[in-house]
C-alpha positions in Angstrom: 30.0 -0.2 12.4 30.6 2.9 10.3 27.4 4.3 8.8 28.2 6.0 5.5 25.4 8.3 4.3 24.7 9.2 0.7 22.9 12.4 -0.4 21.4 12.4 -3.9 20.3 15.8 -5.3 21.7 19.0 -6.6 25.5 19.4 -7.1 25.6 22.2 -4.4 24.4 20.0 -1.6 27.9 19.1 -0.6 28.2 22.5 0.9 26.5 21.5 4.1 27.5 23.5 7.1 30.4 21.9 8.9 31.5 19.5 6.1 35.2 19.0 6.0 37.8 17.0 4.1 35.9 17.6 0.8 37.2 15.8 -2.2 35.9 14.7 -5.6 36.0 11.0 -6.6 35.4 9.7 -10.1 33.7 6.3 -10.0 33.1 3.7 -12.8 30.6 0.9 -12.4 29.5 -2.2 -14.4 26.5 0.0 -15.5 28.6 2.9 -16.8 29.5 6.1 -15.2 27.2 7.9 -12.7 25.7 11.3 -13.4 28.9 13.0 -12.3 31.8 12.8 -10.0 30.9 12.0 -6.4 31.9 14.5 -3.7 33.1 12.9 -0.4 33.4 14.7 2.9 33.0 14.4 6.6 30.5 16.0 9.0 32.1 15.4 12.3 33.1 11.8 12.3 30.5 10.8 9.7 31.5 10.1 6.1 29.1 11.5 3.5 28.9 10.9 -0.2 27.1 13.4 -2.4 25.9 12.5 -5.9 24.6 15.1 -8.4 21.5 13.4 -9.8 21.2 15.5 -12.9 24.9 15.9 -13.4 27.1 19.0 -12.6 25.2 22.0 -14.0 21.9 20.0 -14.3 22.3 18.7 -17.9 20.4 15.4 -17.7 16.7 15.0 -18.1 14.9 12.8 -15.5 14.7 10.1 -18.2 18.4 10.4 -19.0 19.7 10.0 -15.4 21.9 6.8 -15.2 20.0 5.5 -12.2 21.7 2.1 -12.1 25.2 3.6 -12.3 24.3 6.1 -9.6 23.0 3.6 -7.1 25.8 1.1 -7.8 28.4 3.8 -7.4 27.0 4.6 -3.9 27.1 0.9 -3.1 30.7 0.8 -4.2 31.5 3.7 -1.9 30.1 1.8 1.1 26.9 3.9 1.4 24.2 2.2 3.5 21.7 5.1 3.8 20.6 7.4 0.9 18.7 10.7 1.3 17.1 11.8 -1.9 16.6 15.5 -1.9 13.9 16.2 -4.5 11.9 19.2 -5.8 8.2 18.3 -6.2 4.9 19.8 -7.1 2.1 19.7 -4.5 -1.2 17.9 -5.1 -2.8 19.1 -1.9 -4.0 22.4 -0.7 -2.3 22.0 2.7 1.1 21.3 1.2 2.2 24.8 0.3 5.3 25.8 -1.8 8.1 25.8 0.7 6.8 22.9 2.8 8.8 19.7 3.3 7.2 16.4 2.5 8.5 12.9 3.5 6.7 10.5 1.3 6.3 6.8 2.3 4.7 5.6 -1.0 5.2 5.9 -4.7 3.0 5.5 -7.8 5.0 4.9 -11.0 3.7 6.8 -14.0 7.0 6.7 -16.0 6.6 5.4 -19.5 10.0 5.6 -21.1 12.8 3.1 -20.8 14.2 3.4 -17.3 16.2 0.4 -16.2 14.8 -0.3 -12.8 16.6 -3.4 -11.8 20.2 -4.6 -11.6 19.0 -8.1 -12.4 18.3 -10.0 -15.6 20.9 -11.5 -18.0 20.9 -14.8 -16.2 20.3 -13.8 -12.6 16.8 -13.4 -11.2 15.8 -11.7 -8.0 12.5 -10.3 -6.6 12.9 -7.9 -3.7 9.9 -6.9 -1.5 8.8 -3.3 -2.2 5.5 -2.9 -0.5 7.0 -0.3 1.7 9.4 1.5 -0.6 10.8 4.0 1.9 12.9 3.2 4.9 10.8 4.3 7.9 13.8 4.6 10.2 15.5 7.0 7.8 12.2 8.9 7.2 11.7 9.4 11.0 15.3 10.7 11.4 14.5 13.2 8.6 11.2 14.1 10.2 12.8 14.8 13.6 15.5 16.9 11.9 13.0 18.9 9.9 10.8 19.7 12.9 13.8 20.7 14.9 14.9 23.1 12.1 11.5 24.7 12.2 10.3 23.5 8.8 6.6 22.9 8.0 6.8 19.2 7.4 4.3 16.6 6.2 5.3 13.1 7.4 4.1 10.5 4.9 2.2 10.7 1.7 2.3 9.3 -1.9 4.7 10.6 -4.5 3.6 10.2 -8.1 6.6 9.7 -10.3 5.9 11.1 -13.8 8.0 10.8 -16.9 8.6 14.5 -17.8 10.2 16.6 -18.9 7.0 18.5 -19.5 4.8 19.1 -16.5 1.3 17.6 -16.1 -1.8 18.4 -18.0 -4.6 19.8 -15.7 -6.6 16.5 -16.3 -3.6 14.4 -15.2 -3.1 16.6 -12.1 -6.7 16.2 -11.1 -6.5 12.5 -11.7 -3.6 12.1 -9.3 -5.4 14.3 -6.7 -8.4 12.0 -7.0 -6.1 9.1 -6.1 -5.1 10.8 -2.9 -1.6 11.5 -3.9 0.4 14.2 -2.1 3.2 15.3 -4.5 4.5 14.8 -8.0 8.0 14.6 -9.3 10.1 12.9 -12.0 13.0 11.1 -10.4 12.5 8.9 -7.3 11.7 5.8 -9.4 13.6 3.7 -10.3 16.0 5.2 -7.8 14.2 3.8 -4.8 13.8 0.3 -6.4 17.5 0.1 -7.2 18.4 1.3 -3.7 16.3 -1.6 -2.2 18.1 -4.1 -4.4 21.4 -2.7 -3.3 20.5 -3.0 0.4 20.6 0.7 0.9 18.0 2.3 3.2 16.3 5.1 1.1 14.1 8.0 1.9 13.0 11.2 0.2 13.3 14.7 1.5 10.9 16.4 -0.9 10.7 20.2 -1.2 7.4 21.5 -2.6 8.0 24.2 -5.1 4.6 24.7 -6.7 1.0 23.5 -6.9 1.5 21.6 -10.2 -1.3 23.0 -12.5 -4.5 22.1 -10.6 -4.8 25.0 -8.2 -7.1 27.8 -9.5 -4.9 30.5 -8.2 -1.7 28.8 -9.4 -2.8 27.2 -12.6 0.5 27.1 -14.5 3.8 25.7 -13.4 6.4 28.3 -14.1 10.1 27.2 -14.1 11.2 30.6 -12.8 8.8 30.3 -9.9 10.0 26.8 -9.2 13.7 27.8 -9.2 13.0 30.8 -7.0 11.2 28.7 -4.4 13.7 25.9 -4.7 16.6 28.3 -4.1 14.9 29.7 -1.0 14.6 26.1 0.3 18.1 25.0 -0.4 19.3 26.3 2.9 16.6 24.5 4.7 17.3 21.2 3.0 21.0 21.5 3.9 20.1 22.2 7.5 17.8 19.3 7.8 20.3 16.9 6.3 23.1 18.2 8.5 20.9 17.8 11.6 19.8 14.3 10.6 23.3 13.0 9.9 24.5 12.4 13.5 21.2 10.6 14.4 21.5 8.3 11.4 25.2 7.6 12.1 24.3 6.6 15.7 22.2 3.7 14.3 23.3 0.5 15.9 24.1 -2.3 13.6 23.3 -2.5 9.9 20.7 -0.4 8.2 17.2 -1.9 8.1 17.3 -2.9 4.4 20.8 -4.3 4.3 19.5 -7.8 3.7 16.7 -7.0 1.2 18.2 -9.7 -1.2 18.0 -12.4 1.5 15.6 -15.0 0.0 15.0 -12.8 -3.0 17.5 -14.4 -5.4 15.7 -17.1 -7.3 18.5 -18.3 -9.6 20.6 -21.1 -8.2 24.3 -20.1 -8.0 25.4 -22.9 -10.4 22.8 -21.8 -13.0 23.8 -18.1 -13.0 25.4 -16.4 -16.0 29.0 -16.1 -14.8 29.5 -12.7 -16.3 26.4 -11.3 -14.7 27.2 -13.0 -11.4 30.6 -11.4 -11.3 29.1 -8.0 -12.2 26.6 -8.2 -9.3 29.0 -9.6 -6.6 29.0 -6.4 -4.6 25.2 -6.8 -4.3 24.7 -10.6 -4.1 28.0 -11.9 -2.7 26.8 -12.0 0.9 23.7 -14.0 -0.1 25.2 -16.8 -2.2 
């Protein structure tokens, strides 16, 4: 079966080396429009779908990103694997700016209203989320990062904060005391929604700074972050491009394609008909 790979991140990520047949697609979903038009292309024989998380030109705050529309749009495009390319702050001395981190856990510290489920309004489902990252996809990214010569940390906990302001020093030290590895603002509810959509999800995190805890780097400076991020954009593209053929060679469906199996609690004849129709791309195979 064809493996369609989604890449969520900056609007420039579609410029991966070797991508051809590039075109822009405008998608609408039952949850509104995604952050921006999707860019579709091919790397060899593999179809890729790129989604600019913060919109073209980065005009959306982390709390303003239409996460449900974004993930649903990927599902509508047939995406079964999603690579989240994310800038993060380091909470550990050994994770230096410029290093790559592949988290396997999240702690949710968001406090605004971020819709983190497709369900409700007459249809109830509870997906397992104990292991929020697809290990298969994470290992593909790890192998690609190592082969590209990156300094990579495989595993770790990503604290998802609300933003847009960065942490206080007390908060940063609290998260360090929890044993967390990195901090960012976007991967939840993204990962939860991907699980509900049956999309295997993993994060390719690029450390840009030491948050504010480090005595020699005690303030997060946007100019510093952007400088480090731009220096790592090329590496992120190389890692994704190298990982794509391995992911595409996966035999059979992705590991989380059936996350909704046994997760839907509401009996079909008791479902709100409008909600059921809206969710058919997600739930149809399990009714």
